[in-house]
KOLLOZA-922572 format. One record per residue: residue in three letters; chain; z, y, x of N, C-alpha, C, O in turn. Coordinates in steps of 0.2 Angstrom, whole numbers, plus 2048, in hexadecimal, padded with zeros to 3 digits. Each point is the difference from the previous one (the first is absolute). Last residue first. Layout:
N
rest,kette,nZ,nY,nX,caZ,caY,caX,cZ,cY,cX,oZ,oY,oX
ala,A,Z,Y,X,Z,Y,X,Z,Y,X,Z,Y,X
...
//
This chain:
247
rest,kette,nZ,nY,nX,caZ,caY,caX,cZ,cY,cX,oZ,oY,oX
lys,A,F0F,556,AF8,800,803,806,806,804,801,801,804,806
ser,A,7F8,7E5,7EC,804,807,800,800,803,807,803,7FD,805
asn,A,7F0,7EE,7EB,801,803,806,804,807,7FF,7FE,804,7FB
val,A,802,7E3,7F8,7FF,807,7FF,801,804,807,805,7FF,803
glu,A,7F5,7E7,7F1,802,803,806,7FF,808,7FE,7FA,801,7FE
val,A,80B,7E8,7F3,7FC,806,801,803,804,805,806,801,801
pro,A,7FB,7E3,7FA,804,806,800,7FA,806,801,7FB,7FF,802
arg,A,800,7EA,7F0,800,803,807,803,806,800,7FF,805,7FC
arg,A,807,7EA,7F1,7FB,804,802,801,803,807,806,801,802
arg,A,808,7F1,7F0,7FD,7FD,806,7FA,804,802,7FD,7FF,805
gly,A,810,805,7E7,805,801,806,7FD,7FE,806,802,802,806
ile,A,7F3,7FB,7E6,7FF,807,802,805,801,806,7FE,804,804
gly,A,802,7E7,7F2,7F9,801,803,800,807,802,7FD,801,806
leu,A,816,7F8,7F0,800,7FD,806,7F9,801,803,800,802,806
ser,A,804,806,7E4,804,804,805,7FF,7FD,807,800,803,805
val,A,7F6,7F1,7EA,7FC,806,801,804,804,805,7FD,803,805
leu,A,80E,7EA,7F3,7FA,7FE,804,7FC,806,803,7FE,801,805
gly,A,814,802,7EB,802,7FE,807,7FB,7FE,804,800,802,806
ile,A,7FA,804,7E4,803,806,804,803,7FE,807,7FE,803,805
val,A,7FA,7EC,7ED,7FB,804,802,802,806,804,7FE,801,805
met,A,812,7F1,7F0,7FD,7FC,806,7FB,804,803,7FF,801,806
ile,A,80B,808,7E6,805,800,806,7FD,7FD,806,800,802,806
thr,A,7F4,7FC,7E6,800,807,802,804,800,807,7FE,804,805
leu,A,802,7E8,7EF,7FA,801,804,800,807,803,7FD,801,806
thr,A,814,7FA,7EC,801,7FC,806,7FA,801,804,800,801,806
thr,A,800,808,7E5,805,804,804,800,7FC,807,801,803,805
pro,A,7F2,7F3,7E9,7FD,806,803,805,804,805,7FD,802,806
glu,A,806,7E3,7F7,801,806,7FC,7FD,806,803,800,801,806
pro,A,7F6,7E7,801,806,804,801,800,806,7FB,7FB,802,7FD
ile,A,7FB,7E6,7FE,7FD,806,802,806,805,801,804,800,7FB
gln,A,7FE,7E4,808,800,806,7FC,7FD,806,803,7FF,801,806
ser,A,803,7E1,7FB,7FF,807,803,800,805,7FB,7FE,7FF,7FA
phe,A,80D,7E8,807,7FD,805,7FC,7FF,807,803,805,803,802
arg,A,800,7E0,804,801,807,801,7FC,804,7FC,7FB,7FE,7FD
gln,A,80F,7E7,808,7FC,804,7FC,802,807,801,806,802,801
thr,A,7FC,7E3,80B,802,807,800,7FB,804,7FB,7FA,7FF,800
phe,A,812,7E6,806,7FA,804,7FF,802,808,7FF,806,801,7FD
ser,A,804,7E4,80C,800,807,7FE,7FA,803,7FF,7FB,7FE,802
asp,A,809,7EA,802,807,803,802,800,807,7FD,806,802,7FD
leu,A,7EC,7E6,7FD,7FF,807,801,807,804,801,804,7FF,7FB
ser,A,7F1,7E6,808,805,805,7FE,7FE,807,802,7FE,801,805
val,A,7FB,7E2,7F9,7FD,807,800,806,805,7FE,804,7FE,7FC
val,A,7F4,7E6,80B,806,805,7FF,7FD,807,801,7FD,802,805
asp,A,7F8,7E3,7F7,7FF,808,801,807,803,7FF,803,7FF,7FA
val,A,7F7,7E9,802,804,802,806,800,808,802,804,802,804
leu,A,7EF,7F3,7E9,807,7FF,800,805,802,805,806,802,7FF
arg,A,7E3,80B,7FD,801,7F9,800,808,7FF,800,804,805,801
asp,A,7F2,811,7FE,7FA,7FC,7FE,801,7F9,800,7FC,7FC,7FE
gly,A,816,81A,7FC,7FD,7FC,806,7FA,7FD,7FD,7FE,800,7FA
thr,A,80E,818,7FE,7FF,7F9,7FF,7FD,7FD,806,7FD,803,804
ile,A,80A,816,7EE,801,7FC,806,800,7F9,7FF,803,7FD,7FC
val,A,7FA,81D,7F8,7FE,7F9,800,801,7FD,806,7FD,803,805
val,A,809,815,7EC,801,7FD,806,7FF,7F8,7FF,803,7FD,7FC
asn,A,7F8,81C,7F8,800,7F9,7FF,800,7FD,807,7FB,801,804
lys,A,80B,819,7F0,7FE,7FC,806,800,7F8,7FD,805,7FF,7FC
thr,A,7FB,81E,7FB,801,7F9,7FF,7FE,7FC,806,7FA,801,803
val,A,80D,81A,7F5,7FD,7FB,805,802,7F9,7FE,806,7FF,7FF
phe,A,7F8,81C,7F6,802,7FA,7FF,7FD,7FB,805,7FA,7FF,800
leu,A,80A,81D,801,7FC,7FA,800,804,7FA,7FE,806,800,802
ser,A,7FA,81E,800,803,7FA,7FE,7FB,7FA,800,7FB,801,7FD
ala,A,7FF,815,809,807,801,800,804,7FA,7FF,806,7FF,801
gln,A,7E1,805,80B,803,7FD,7FA,808,802,801,803,800,805
pro,A,7E2,805,806,807,801,800,803,7FE,7FA,7FE,803,7FB
ser,A,7EC,7F0,80A,801,807,7FF,808,801,800,803,7FB,7FE
phe,A,7F5,7F1,810,7FF,802,7F9,802,807,800,802,803,804
ala,A,7FB,7E5,80E,801,808,7FF,7FE,802,7F9,7FC,7FC,7FD
ala,A,80D,7EC,812,7FC,803,7FA,802,808,800,805,802,800
ala,A,7FD,7E7,813,802,806,7FD,7FB,803,7FA,7FB,7FE,800
asp,A,80E,7EB,812,7FB,803,7FB,803,806,7FE,806,801,7FF
phe,A,7FE,7E9,814,801,807,7FE,7FB,802,7FB,7FA,7FF,801
leu,A,806,7EB,80A,807,802,7FF,802,806,7FE,806,802,7FE
ser,A,7E6,7EA,802,800,808,800,808,802,7FE,802,7FF,7FA
thr,A,7ED,7E9,80B,807,803,800,7FF,808,801,7FC,802,804
asp,A,7F3,7EC,7FC,801,803,7F9,806,804,801,802,804,7FB
gly,A,7F7,7EE,817,7FC,806,7FF,800,804,7FA,7FE,806,7FF
pro,A,80E,7E5,805,803,806,803,7FB,806,800,803,806,800
phe,A,800,7E3,7F2,7FA,804,802,803,807,803,800,805,7FC
leu,A,810,7EB,800,7FA,7FB,7FF,7FA,804,802,7FB,7FD,804
asn,A,819,80E,7FA,801,7FC,806,7FA,7FB,800,7FE,7FE,806
asp,A,807,81B,7EF,7FD,7FA,7FF,800,7FC,806,7FC,801,805
ala,A,80E,817,7EF,801,7FC,806,7FD,7F9,7FE,803,7FC,7FC
ile,A,7FB,81E,7F8,800,7F9,800,801,7FD,807,7FD,803,805
val,A,803,814,7E8,801,7FE,807,800,7F8,800,802,7FD,7FB
ser,A,7F5,819,7F3,803,7F9,802,800,7FF,807,7FC,803,804
lys,A,800,812,7E6,7FF,7FD,807,803,7F9,801,804,7FE,7FB
asp,A,7F6,819,7F3,802,7FA,801,7FF,7FE,807,7FC,803,804
gly,A,804,814,7E9,7FF,7FD,806,802,7F8,801,805,7FE,7FC
val,A,7FC,811,7F0,7FD,805,805,7FF,7FD,807,7FD,803,804
leu,A,806,7F5,7E0,800,7FE,807,7FD,805,804,7FA,802,7FF
thr,A,813,804,7EA,7F9,7FF,803,801,7FE,807,804,802,804
gly,A,80E,804,7EC,7FE,7F9,800,7F9,7FF,803,7FE,7FA,800
thr,A,80E,81B,7FD,7FC,7FE,7FA,7FF,7F9,800,7FD,7FD,7FB
val,A,80D,80E,818,805,800,7FA,7FD,7FE,7FA,803,7FE,7FB
asp,A,7F2,7F7,81B,803,807,7FE,804,800,7FA,801,7FB,7FD
phe,A,7FA,7F0,815,7FE,803,7FA,804,807,7FF,805,801,802
ile,A,7F4,7E9,810,803,806,800,7FE,804,7FA,7FA,801,7FF
gly,A,807,7E4,80C,7FD,805,7FC,804,806,7FF,806,800,800
glu,A,7F7,7E9,812,804,805,7FD,7FB,805,7FC,7FA,801,801
ser,A,80B,7E5,80D,7FB,804,7FD,804,806,7FC,805,7FE,7FD
ile,A,7FF,7EF,818,803,804,7FC,7FA,805,7FD,7FD,803,803
thr,A,806,7E3,80A,7FC,806,7FE,805,804,7FC,804,7FE,7FC
ile,A,7F9,7EB,815,805,805,7FE,7FC,806,7FD,7FC,802,804
leu,A,801,7E2,804,7FD,806,7FE,806,805,7FD,805,7FD,7FD
gly,A,7F3,7EA,811,806,804,7FF,7FD,807,7FE,7FB,803,803
gly,A,7FE,7E4,80A,7FE,806,7FD,806,804,7FF,805,800,804
val,A,7FD,7EC,808,7F9,800,800,7FD,807,7FD,7FC,803,803
asn,A,81C,7F8,80B,7FD,802,7FA,7F8,7FF,801,7FD,801,805
asp,A,817,7FC,80A,7FC,7FA,7FE,7FC,802,7FA,7FC,7FB,7FD
gln,A,813,815,80C,7FC,7FD,805,7FB,7FB,7FF,7FB,7FF,803
gly,A,80D,813,7EA,803,7FB,804,7FB,7FD,805,7FA,801,800
phe,A,807,819,7F8,7FC,7F9,7FE,803,7FB,804,801,801,806
thr,A,808,819,7F3,800,7FA,804,7FC,7FB,7FD,801,7FF,7FA
phe,A,805,81E,807,7FF,7FA,7FC,7FF,7FA,805,7FF,801,806
gln,A,807,81C,7F9,801,7FA,803,7FE,7FA,7FB,803,800,7FA
gly,A,7F5,816,7FD,804,800,806,800,7F9,803,7FA,7FD,801
leu,A,7F3,811,7EE,804,7FA,801,804,801,807,7FE,802,805
glu,A,7FA,812,7EB,7FF,7FD,806,804,7FA,801,806,800,7FE
leu,A,7EF,816,7F2,804,7FA,800,7FF,7FC,806,7FA,800,802
ser,A,804,81C,7F3,7FE,7FA,804,804,7FA,7FF,806,801,7FD
asn,A,7F1,818,7F6,805,7FC,802,7FD,7FA,804,7FA,7FF,800
asp,A,802,81D,7F6,7FD,7F9,802,806,7FC,802,806,802,801
lys,A,7FD,814,7F6,7F9,800,800,7FD,7F9,802,7FA,7FF,7FF
ile,A,81D,810,7F6,7FE,7F9,803,7F8,800,800,7FD,800,7FB
arg,A,812,818,805,7FD,7FA,7FC,7FD,7FA,804,7FF,801,806
ala,A,813,818,7FA,7FC,7FB,803,7FD,7FA,7FB,803,7FF,7FB
glu,A,80B,816,801,7F9,7FF,7FE,7FC,7FB,804,7FA,800,7FF
gly,A,822,802,7F9,7FB,803,804,7F9,7FF,7FE,7FF,7FE,7FA
gly,A,812,7F0,7FE,801,807,802,7FB,802,804,7FC,7FD,804
ile,A,805,7EC,7F4,805,803,7FC,801,808,801,805,802,7FD
val,A,7E7,7E9,804,802,806,804,806,803,7FB,7FE,802,7FB
ser,A,7FC,7E3,805,7FF,807,7FD,802,805,805,805,7FF,804
val,A,7F5,7E5,7F7,802,805,805,7FE,806,7FE,7FB,801,7FE
thr,A,80B,7E5,7F7,7FD,807,7FF,802,804,806,806,800,802
phe,A,7F6,7E4,7FC,805,805,800,7FC,807,7FF,7FA,800,800
gly,A,805,7E2,802,7FD,806,7FF,805,805,800,806,7FF,7FF
leu,A,7F2,7E5,806,805,805,800,7FD,807,7FF,7FA,801,802
asp,A,801,7E1,7FE,7FE,807,7FE,806,805,801,806,7FE,7FE
phe,A,7F2,7E8,80B,805,804,7FF,7FE,807,7FE,7FC,803,805
asp,A,800,7E3,803,7FC,804,7FB,804,805,7FD,803,7FF,7FB
ile,A,7FE,7EC,819,803,806,7FE,7FA,804,7FC,7FB,802,802
glu,A,806,7E3,802,7FD,806,800,805,806,7FE,803,7FF,7FB
asp,A,7F9,7E5,810,804,804,7FC,7FD,807,800,7FD,802,805
phe,A,7FC,7EA,807,7FC,803,7FA,804,805,7FC,7FE,802,7FB
gly,A,80B,7F9,81D,7FB,7FC,7FD,7FC,804,7FB,7FE,805,801
val,A,817,808,805,7FE,7F9,803,7FB,7FC,7FC,801,800,7FA
thr,A,809,81C,808,7FD,7FA,7FD,7FF,7FB,804,7FF,801,806
ser,A,80D,81A,7F7,7FE,7FA,804,7FF,7FA,7FC,802,7FF,7FB
phe,A,808,819,801,7F9,7FF,800,7FE,7FB,805,7FC,801,804
gln,A,81A,805,7FB,7FF,7FE,7F9,7F8,7FF,7FF,7FE,7FD,7FB
glu,A,80F,809,81A,7FE,7F9,7FE,7FF,7FE,7F9,7FF,7FB,7FE
asn,A,805,81C,80A,806,7FC,801,7FF,7F9,7FE,804,7FD,7FD
ala,A,7EE,819,801,801,7FA,7FB,806,7FB,802,802,7FD,7FB
asn,A,7F7,81F,807,802,7FA,804,802,7FA,7FC,805,800,7FC
phe,A,7ED,819,802,802,7FA,7FD,802,7FA,805,7FB,7FE,803
gln,A,802,81F,7FE,7FF,7F9,803,804,7FB,7FC,805,800,7FF
leu,A,7F0,81B,7FC,805,7FA,7FF,7FE,7FA,804,7FA,7FF,801
gly,A,801,81E,800,7FE,7FA,7FE,806,7FB,7FF,806,802,800
pro,A,7EE,819,807,806,7FC,7FF,7FE,7F9,7FD,7FA,7FF,7FD
asn,A,7FB,816,80F,7FD,7F9,7FE,806,7FB,7FF,800,7FB,804
leu,A,802,81C,804,7FA,801,7FB,7FD,7F9,7FE,7FB,800,7FD
pro,A,818,800,813,802,804,7FA,7FA,801,7FB,802,801,7FA
gln,A,805,7EB,816,7FA,804,800,800,805,7FA,7FF,7FE,7FA
asp,A,813,7F3,80A,7FE,801,807,7FA,805,801,7FE,803,805
asp,A,80F,7F2,7E8,7FF,807,800,7FE,802,807,801,806,802
leu,A,802,7E4,7EC,7FE,802,806,7FF,807,800,7FC,803,7FC
ala,A,813,7E9,7F7,7FD,806,800,7FE,802,807,803,800,804
val,A,800,7E7,7F1,803,805,805,7FC,806,7FF,7FA,800,801
val,A,80C,7E8,7F2,7FB,805,7FF,803,806,804,804,804,7FE
asp,A,800,7E0,801,803,807,801,7FA,804,800,7FA,7FF,803
ile,A,80D,7E8,7F2,7FA,804,803,803,807,801,802,803,7FB
gln,A,80B,7EB,7FB,7FF,7FF,807,7FB,805,803,7FF,800,807
ser,A,805,7FD,7E2,806,803,803,800,800,807,804,803,804
ile,A,7EB,7F3,7EE,7FF,807,802,806,804,802,800,805,803
asp,A,7F6,7E1,7FD,807,803,7FF,7FF,808,802,801,801,806
val,A,7EC,7EC,7F1,802,805,805,806,803,7FF,801,803,7FA
pro,A,7F5,7E4,7FE,802,807,7FE,802,804,806,803,7FD,805
leu,A,7EB,7EF,7FB,807,800,801,802,808,7FF,7FD,804,803
thr,A,7EE,7F8,7F8,802,7F9,7FE,807,7FF,802,803,7FC,7FD
ser,A,7F3,81C,7FB,800,7FC,806,803,7F9,7FE,803,7FF,7FB
ala,A,7FA,817,7F9,7FD,7FA,7FD,7FF,7FB,806,7FC,7FC,800
asp,A,811,81D,7F9,800,7FA,804,7FD,7FA,7FD,803,7FD,7FC
asp,A,801,820,803,7FE,7FA,7FB,7FE,7FA,805,7FC,801,804
thr,A,811,81A,7FB,7FD,7FA,804,7FE,7FB,7FB,803,800,7FA
phe,A,804,81D,808,7FF,7FA,7FC,7FE,7FA,805,7FD,801,805
trp,A,80D,81B,7FA,7FE,7FA,804,7FF,7FA,7FB,804,800,7FB
asp,A,801,81B,805,7FD,7FC,7FB,7FD,7F9,803,7FA,7FF,7FF
asp,A,809,815,813,805,7FD,7FB,7FB,7FC,7FB,7FA,7FE,801
phe,A,807,813,816,7FD,7FA,7FE,805,7FC,7FB,805,7FF,802
leu,A,7F5,81C,808,804,7FC,7FC,7FD,7F9,7FF,7FA,800,7FD
lys,A,803,817,814,7FD,7FA,7FD,805,7FB,7FD,804,7FD,804
asp,A,800,817,80A,7FE,802,7F9,7FC,7FB,7FC,7FE,801,7FB
asp,A,811,7F8,81A,7FE,807,7FF,7FF,802,7F9,805,800,7FC
ile,A,7FE,7E9,803,7FE,802,807,7FE,807,800,7FA,802,7FE
thr,A,814,7EC,7F1,7FD,806,801,7FF,802,807,805,800,804
ile,A,800,7E9,7EA,800,803,807,7FC,807,800,7FB,800,7FD
ser,A,813,7EF,7F0,7FB,803,802,800,802,807,806,800,803
ala,A,804,7EE,7E7,801,804,806,7FA,804,802,7FA,7FE,7FE
gly,A,808,7F1,7F0,801,807,7FE,801,805,806,801,806,7FF
ala,A,7FB,7E1,800,805,801,7FB,801,808,7FF,805,801,7FC
val,A,7EB,7F7,814,7FE,7FE,7F9,806,801,7FB,7FE,801,7FA
leu,A,807,804,81C,7FB,804,7FE,7FD,7FE,7F9,7FF,805,7FB
glu,A,810,7ED,810,804,807,7FE,7FB,805,7FD,801,803,7FB
asn,A,7F6,7E8,80E,804,7FF,7FA,804,806,7FE,800,802,7FA
leu,A,7F4,7FE,81A,7FC,801,7FB,803,7FF,7F9,7FE,802,7FB
thr,A,810,808,819,7FD,7FA,7FE,7FB,801,7FA,801,804,7FC
cys,A,804,810,815,803,7FD,7FA,7FD,7F9,800,7FA,7FF,803
ser,A,80C,816,811,7FB,7FB,7FC,803,7FE,7FA,806,801,7FF
ile,A,802,813,80E,7FC,7FC,805,7FB,7FB,7FC,7FA,801,801
asn,A,818,80D,7F5,7FC,804,803,7FC,7FD,806,7FE,804,805
gln,A,815,7ED,7F2,7FF,806,7FE,7FB,805,805,802,800,806
asn,A,803,7E6,7F2,7FE,803,807,7FE,807,7FF,7FA,802,801
ala,A,80B,7F3,7EB,806,7FF,805,7FF,803,807,804,803,802
cys,A,7F1,807,7E7,7FE,7FB,805,806,7FF,804,803,805,802
asn,A,7F9,80C,7EC,802,7F9,7FD,7FE,7FB,805,7FE,7FA,7FE
thr,A,7F5,81B,808,805,800,7FB,801,7F9,7FE,7FC,7FC,7FF
thr,A,7FB,812,818,800,7FB,7FC,805,800,7FA,806,803,801
ile,A,7ED,80E,812,805,7FF,7FB,7FF,7FA,7FC,7FA,7FF,7FD
ile,A,7FC,80F,81B,800,7FA,7FC,807,800,7FC,805,801,802
ser,A,7EA,813,80B,806,7FD,7FF,800,7FA,7FC,7FB,800,7FC
ala,A,7F3,80F,816,802,7FC,7FA,807,7FE,7FF,803,7FF,806
his,A,7EE,817,805,805,7FA,802,802,7FD,7FA,802,803,7FB
val,A,7F0,811,807,7FD,7F9,7FE,804,7FA,802,7FE,7FB,7FF
ser,A,808,81C,805,7FE,800,7F9,7FD,7FA,7FE,800,7FE,7FA
ala,A,807,806,81D,806,800,7FB,7FE,7FF,7F9,803,7FC,7FC
gly,A,7EC,808,814,803,7F9,801,806,7FF,7FC,801,7FB,7FD
tyr,A,7F5,81A,802,7FB,7FB,7FE,803,7F9,800,800,7FC,7FC
cys,A,80C,816,80E,800,800,7F9,7FC,7FB,7FD,802,7FD,7FB
leu,A,7FC,806,81C,806,7FD,7FE,801,800,7F9,803,7FB,7FD
leu,A,7EA,810,80A,800,7F8,801,806,7FD,7FF,800,7FA,7FD
gly,A,800,81D,803,7FC,7FE,7FA,7FF,7F8,800,801,7FD,7FB
met,A,80B,80E,817,804,800,7F9,7FC,7FE,7FB,802,7FC,7FC
ala,A,7F4,806,819,804,7FB,800,804,7FF,7F9,801,7FB,7FE
ala,A,7F1,817,805,7FC,7FA,7FF,805,7FA,800,7FF,7FC,7FC
phe,A,80A,819,808,7FE,800,7F9,7FC,7F9,7FF,801,7FD,7FB
pro,A,806,808,81B,806,7FF,7FC,7FE,7FF,7F8,802,7FC,7FD
leu,A,7ED,80B,813,802,7F9,800,806,7FE,7FC,800,7FB,7FD
leu,A,7F6,81B,807,7FE,7FC,7FA,802,7F9,800,801,7FD,7FB
ser,A,803,813,816,803,803,7FA,7FE,7FC,7FA,804,800,7FB
phe,A,7F5,7FA,81B,807,7FF,800,803,803,7F9,805,7FE,7FE
lys,A,7E3,805,807,802,7F9,800,807,7FF,7FF,802,7FC,7FB
lys,A,7F0,817,807,803,7FF,7FA,803,7F9,800,803,7FE,7FB
thr,A,7F7,815,81A,7FE,7F9,7FD,805,800,7F9,805,802,800
leu,A,7F2,80F,817,803,800,7F9,7FE,7F9,7FD,7FA,7FE,800
arg,A,808,80E,819,7FE,7FA,7FD,803,800,7F9,806,7FE,800
phe,A,7F5,816,813,804,7FD,7FC,7FD,7FB,7FC,7FA,800,7FE
ile,A,802,80E,81A,7FD,7FC,7FB,806,7FD,7FC,804,7FC,802
met,A,7F7,81A,810,804,7FB,7FE,7FD,7FC,7FA,7FD,803,7FB
//
């Protein structure tokens, strides 16, 4: 008689438990303070007035703006939406709601900044990204330019990274919609952005609808341990059965 001994079924529950715990441990939650659209988004005006957004253990606060545009930007119309769809890569989406639009030689020249900090656990921010979302160049445009330049500073004020994205209607080959910067793990960062939007002749119409910012993190040691245990258990559970002859 041949008995087939296998560890597959005894270990699979532990593997599943480990992976489930990992998923639960990195699930992000959103909390907004002093914002009308509670736990979803804030207007830029609310944030500048002292509101904040927390995504899991990342706090976005200390916001400021500086507007040198030819036509003033109404920051009460700009929505900042918390993104928790990628637990290890939380971020913000900026929806302009027609505030980043120009006609002719009018120019948007707009600065904004904020602090992002780790408020609990041992996770650290290790890089971030910037991506242009939807934008429009008028059908009769000759040119049109959209740029966002960014600087990232540590708690001492030292520049640790910079990046820029661009949409260029006159020179499409210069267009670059995504950029990322990597740096040594940080518990707190100060991020500044300069948004510039302009046309190249009187009939040019240029509009930026949205852009997205994300901050990748190093998982906490306990999170990594749980994930490794789950994956190792799955690997062991798939070992070939051992056959034992019994006379």
